N, C-alpha and C positions, 0 to 999 in steps of 0.2 A: 410433404417433403418440405414446403417451405417453413411450416411452423417447428419442424425439427432443426433447420437452418437457424432459423430466428433465435430459437434455444440455445443454440451451440454458440452462436455471434453473443448472444445475453452472458452466457457464461464465463467467455473468455474476456468479455470487457469487465465483470466484475471479478475474475481473478487478477487482471493487471489494474484493476482498480485497488485492491487488497495488496499486492504487491507494492506499488507505488507508495501509497499510504503508509505501508509498514519500513519501507526504506525511509521516508520523510521523517515519521515520527521516532524513528532509531536516532537520526542524525540528531533531532532535536533532544532525545534524551541523553545523548552523548555530549552535546553541548549544557546543558543543565547539570551533569555531572561534572565537567570540567569548571562552570563556573562556581559550585557549591564545593569544590575541591580546592580552588584557588583561596576563597575567603575563609 
């Protein structure tokens, strides 16, 4: 049971990390697009 719980927590942490990373990179990509569009 403990191993299953640990695996579940690890999966949740990985999912959250992926979501946060995706959001951050999306913002950066938008900024880059705006900068390239202005020049």
